[in-house]
KERO-139174 format. One record per residue (C-alpha): chain; x, y, z. Coordinates in steps of 0.1 Angstrom, whole numbers. Layout:
N
<r kette="A" x="X" y="Y" z="Z"/>
...
//
This chain:
208
<r kette="A" x="-218" y="-439" z="-265"/>
<r kette="A" x="-225" y="-408" z="-246"/>
<r kette="A" x="-210" y="-376" z="-260"/>
<r kette="A" x="-196" y="-350" z="-237"/>
<r kette="A" x="-209" y="-315" z="-242"/>
<r kette="A" x="-182" y="-288" z="-243"/>
<r kette="A" x="-192" y="-260" z="-220"/>
<r kette="A" x="-183" y="-224" z="-230"/>
<r kette="A" x="-153" y="-210" z="-211"/>
<r kette="A" x="-165" y="-185" z="-186"/>
<r kette="A" x="-145" y="-160" z="-165"/>
<r kette="A" x="-153" y="-129" z="-144"/>
<r kette="A" x="-160" y="-96" z="-161"/>
<r kette="A" x="-128" y="-83" z="-176"/>
<r kette="A" x="-119" y="-49" z="-192"/>
<r kette="A" x="-91" y="-43" z="-216"/>
<r kette="A" x="-65" y="-15" z="-213"/>
<r kette="A" x="-41" y="-9" z="-242"/>
<r kette="A" x="-9" y="6" z="-227"/>
<r kette="A" x="2" y="34" z="-251"/>
<r kette="A" x="16" y="60" z="-227"/>
<r kette="A" x="53" y="56" z="-235"/>
<r kette="A" x="76" y="80" z="-253"/>
<r kette="A" x="88" y="56" z="-280"/>
<r kette="A" x="122" y="73" z="-278"/>
<r kette="A" x="139" y="47" z="-300"/>
<r kette="A" x="113" y="54" z="-327"/>
<r kette="A" x="115" y="92" z="-326"/>
<r kette="A" x="84" y="95" z="-304"/>
<r kette="A" x="59" y="81" z="-329"/>
<r kette="A" x="26" y="68" z="-315"/>
<r kette="A" x="31" y="30" z="-320"/>
<r kette="A" x="-6" y="23" z="-315"/>
<r kette="A" x="-13" y="42" z="-347"/>
<r kette="A" x="13" y="24" z="-368"/>
<r kette="A" x="10" y="-6" z="-391"/>
<r kette="A" x="33" y="-34" z="-379"/>
<r kette="A" x="14" y="-60" z="-401"/>
<r kette="A" x="-15" y="-53" z="-423"/>
<r kette="A" x="-36" y="-33" z="-398"/>
<r kette="A" x="-31" y="-4" z="-375"/>
<r kette="A" x="-22" y="-17" z="-341"/>
<r kette="A" x="-52" y="-2" z="-324"/>
<r kette="A" x="-76" y="-19" z="-349"/>
<r kette="A" x="-57" y="-52" z="-346"/>
<r kette="A" x="-57" y="-54" z="-308"/>
<r kette="A" x="-94" y="-42" z="-306"/>
<r kette="A" x="-106" y="-67" z="-332"/>
<r kette="A" x="-89" y="-96" z="-316"/>
<r kette="A" x="-101" y="-89" z="-281"/>
<r kette="A" x="-132" y="-68" z="-281"/>
<r kette="A" x="-157" y="-97" z="-280"/>
<r kette="A" x="-141" y="-112" z="-249"/>
<r kette="A" x="-140" y="-80" z="-227"/>
<r kette="A" x="-167" y="-57" z="-214"/>
<r kette="A" x="-150" y="-25" z="-223"/>
<r kette="A" x="-118" y="-13" z="-242"/>
<r kette="A" x="-97" y="15" z="-229"/>
<r kette="A" x="-65" y="32" z="-242"/>
<r kette="A" x="-40" y="45" z="-216"/>
<r kette="A" x="-24" y="74" z="-235"/>
<r kette="A" x="-15" y="111" z="-232"/>
<r kette="A" x="-22" y="120" z="-268"/>
<r kette="A" x="-42" y="114" z="-300"/>
<r kette="A" x="-75" y="107" z="-282"/>
<r kette="A" x="-95" y="123" z="-310"/>
<r kette="A" x="-78" y="100" z="-335"/>
<r kette="A" x="-86" y="69" z="-314"/>
<r kette="A" x="-123" y="80" z="-313"/>
<r kette="A" x="-124" y="86" z="-350"/>
<r kette="A" x="-110" y="51" z="-357"/>
<r kette="A" x="-131" y="33" z="-331"/>
<r kette="A" x="-160" y="55" z="-318"/>
<r kette="A" x="-167" y="32" z="-288"/>
<r kette="A" x="-131" y="34" z="-274"/>
<r kette="A" x="-126" y="49" z="-240"/>
<r kette="A" x="-93" y="64" z="-228"/>
<r kette="A" x="-75" y="79" z="-198"/>
<r kette="A" x="-42" y="95" z="-190"/>
<r kette="A" x="-17" y="85" z="-163"/>
<r kette="A" x="-25" y="99" z="-128"/>
<r kette="A" x="9" y="117" z="-129"/>
<r kette="A" x="27" y="133" z="-158"/>
<r kette="A" x="63" y="124" z="-167"/>
<r kette="A" x="61" y="91" z="-186"/>
<r kette="A" x="65" y="69" z="-155"/>
<r kette="A" x="61" y="36" z="-174"/>
<r kette="A" x="35" y="8" z="-176"/>
<r kette="A" x="33" y="5" z="-138"/>
<r kette="A" x="18" y="40" z="-136"/>
<r kette="A" x="-6" y="31" z="-164"/>
<r kette="A" x="-17" y="1" z="-145"/>
<r kette="A" x="-21" y="20" z="-113"/>
<r kette="A" x="-41" y="47" z="-130"/>
<r kette="A" x="-65" y="23" z="-147"/>
<r kette="A" x="-82" y="14" z="-114"/>
<r kette="A" x="-96" y="49" z="-111"/>
<r kette="A" x="-115" y="44" z="-144"/>
<r kette="A" x="-124" y="7" z="-149"/>
<r kette="A" x="-155" y="-8" z="-133"/>
<r kette="A" x="-145" y="-45" z="-133"/>
<r kette="A" x="-123" y="-63" z="-108"/>
<r kette="A" x="-101" y="-77" z="-136"/>
<r kette="A" x="-82" y="-59" z="-163"/>
<r kette="A" x="-62" y="-74" z="-192"/>
<r kette="A" x="-33" y="-51" z="-200"/>
<r kette="A" x="-18" y="-52" z="-235"/>
<r kette="A" x="12" y="-32" z="-247"/>
<r kette="A" x="5" y="-11" z="-278"/>
<r kette="A" x="35" y="-26" z="-296"/>
<r kette="A" x="26" y="-63" z="-292"/>
<r kette="A" x="30" y="-83" z="-324"/>
<r kette="A" x="11" y="-115" z="-314"/>
<r kette="A" x="-20" y="-121" z="-293"/>
<r kette="A" x="-26" y="-158" z="-285"/>
<r kette="A" x="-60" y="-172" z="-288"/>
<r kette="A" x="-78" y="-179" z="-255"/>
<r kette="A" x="-53" y="-156" z="-238"/>
<r kette="A" x="-79" y="-142" z="-214"/>
<r kette="A" x="-93" y="-175" z="-203"/>
<r kette="A" x="-58" y="-190" z="-199"/>
<r kette="A" x="-47" y="-160" z="-177"/>
<r kette="A" x="-78" y="-163" z="-156"/>
<r kette="A" x="-70" y="-200" z="-151"/>
<r kette="A" x="-35" y="-191" z="-141"/>
<r kette="A" x="-47" y="-166" z="-115"/>
<r kette="A" x="-72" y="-191" z="-101"/>
<r kette="A" x="-44" y="-217" z="-97"/>
<r kette="A" x="-30" y="-199" z="-66"/>
<r kette="A" x="-52" y="-185" z="-39"/>
<r kette="A" x="-30" y="-154" z="-33"/>
<r kette="A" x="-22" y="-146" z="-69"/>
<r kette="A" x="-30" y="-111" z="-80"/>
<r kette="A" x="-14" y="-111" z="-115"/>
<r kette="A" x="-9" y="-136" z="-143"/>
<r kette="A" x="16" y="-128" z="-171"/>
<r kette="A" x="17" y="-140" z="-207"/>
<r kette="A" x="48" y="-161" z="-215"/>
<r kette="A" x="56" y="-168" z="-251"/>
<r kette="A" x="83" y="-192" z="-262"/>
<r kette="A" x="97" y="-191" z="-226"/>
<r kette="A" x="99" y="-153" z="-224"/>
<r kette="A" x="76" y="-135" z="-199"/>
<r kette="A" x="60" y="-104" z="-213"/>
<r kette="A" x="53" y="-85" z="-181"/>
<r kette="A" x="32" y="-57" z="-196"/>
<r kette="A" x="9" y="-83" z="-212"/>
<r kette="A" x="-9" y="-94" z="-181"/>
<r kette="A" x="-42" y="-99" z="-162"/>
<r kette="A" x="-44" y="-79" z="-129"/>
<r kette="A" x="-69" y="-81" z="-101"/>
<r kette="A" x="-81" y="-49" z="-84"/>
<r kette="A" x="-65" y="-61" z="-52"/>
<r kette="A" x="-31" y="-54" z="-68"/>
<r kette="A" x="-36" y="-16" z="-65"/>
<r kette="A" x="-19" y="-11" z="-30"/>
<r kette="A" x="13" y="-29" z="-42"/>
<r kette="A" x="13" y="-9" z="-75"/>
<r kette="A" x="9" y="23" z="-55"/>
<r kette="A" x="36" y="13" z="-30"/>
<r kette="A" x="62" y="6" z="-57"/>
<r kette="A" x="55" y="39" z="-74"/>
<r kette="A" x="57" y="58" z="-41"/>
<r kette="A" x="92" y="42" z="-37"/>
<r kette="A" x="101" y="53" z="-73"/>
<r kette="A" x="104" y="16" z="-81"/>
<r kette="A" x="89" y="11" z="-115"/>
<r kette="A" x="100" y="-25" z="-125"/>
<r kette="A" x="70" y="-47" z="-133"/>
<r kette="A" x="91" y="-78" z="-126"/>
<r kette="A" x="99" y="-67" z="-91"/>
<r kette="A" x="64" y="-55" z="-83"/>
<r kette="A" x="48" y="-87" z="-97"/>
<r kette="A" x="71" y="-108" z="-76"/>
<r kette="A" x="52" y="-97" z="-45"/>
<r kette="A" x="19" y="-107" z="-60"/>
<r kette="A" x="24" y="-144" z="-63"/>
<r kette="A" x="27" y="-140" z="-100"/>
<r kette="A" x="16" y="-169" z="-122"/>
<r kette="A" x="22" y="-174" z="-160"/>
<r kette="A" x="1" y="-186" z="-189"/>
<r kette="A" x="25" y="-203" z="-214"/>
<r kette="A" x="21" y="-201" z="-251"/>
<r kette="A" x="42" y="-212" z="-281"/>
<r kette="A" x="46" y="-195" z="-315"/>
<r kette="A" x="77" y="-208" z="-333"/>
<r kette="A" x="72" y="-183" z="-362"/>
<r kette="A" x="75" y="-154" z="-338"/>
<r kette="A" x="107" y="-133" z="-339"/>
<r kette="A" x="96" y="-101" z="-322"/>
<r kette="A" x="72" y="-101" z="-292"/>
<r kette="A" x="71" y="-63" z="-295"/>
<r kette="A" x="85" y="-36" z="-317"/>
<r kette="A" x="110" y="-12" z="-301"/>
<r kette="A" x="129" y="3" z="-330"/>
<r kette="A" x="127" y="10" z="-367"/>
<r kette="A" x="152" y="-18" z="-373"/>
<r kette="A" x="130" y="-43" z="-355"/>
<r kette="A" x="99" y="-30" z="-374"/>
<r kette="A" x="117" y="-34" z="-408"/>
<r kette="A" x="129" y="-69" z="-399"/>
<r kette="A" x="94" y="-79" z="-386"/>
<r kette="A" x="78" y="-68" z="-418"/>
<r kette="A" x="103" y="-85" z="-440"/>
<r kette="A" x="100" y="-118" z="-421"/>
<r kette="A" x="62" y="-116" z="-424"/>
<r kette="A" x="64" y="-113" z="-462"/>
<r kette="A" x="87" y="-142" z="-467"/>
//
């Protein structure tokens, strides 16, 4: 009997941008990327899980750059093109002035779960539609719009929405023939952490 040989999954060069440019108003302005939601600092957790599958790792943030470098000396970073905490859409638009690849995986700094094979599955989703410029992670039926793979060709639409003061990722992505990569995790209660109450509940559930 002839055995089939599994080929390694290949996809175009992809860089990683961790989105950490928000104000975290509901958490008194703390830098969520430097917090421990589980057993590790978020920056280390995200970097460790994805570094081997991307060509470069960036942090989109307006502060604490020296701390990032001290934790992970190879980390790169950039600030938003415009000041004022204009949301993840501005972080995504700003990224294209810095990255060298034509594909970027964006991951929010407060994400609690990163699926295995997330990059290859997102690339498959983009390739499934000839006009698609963005693929979004969907976990347990919920689309996580900031957790996405974008093509460089998305830049004009990102810029146009920001110029119109329209900062909704959902509305912007709707014009990009958005596709989704679906994942399941029935033990997951919080996709991201947005308050101290959620953080406390998340930590309690993890230790049950």
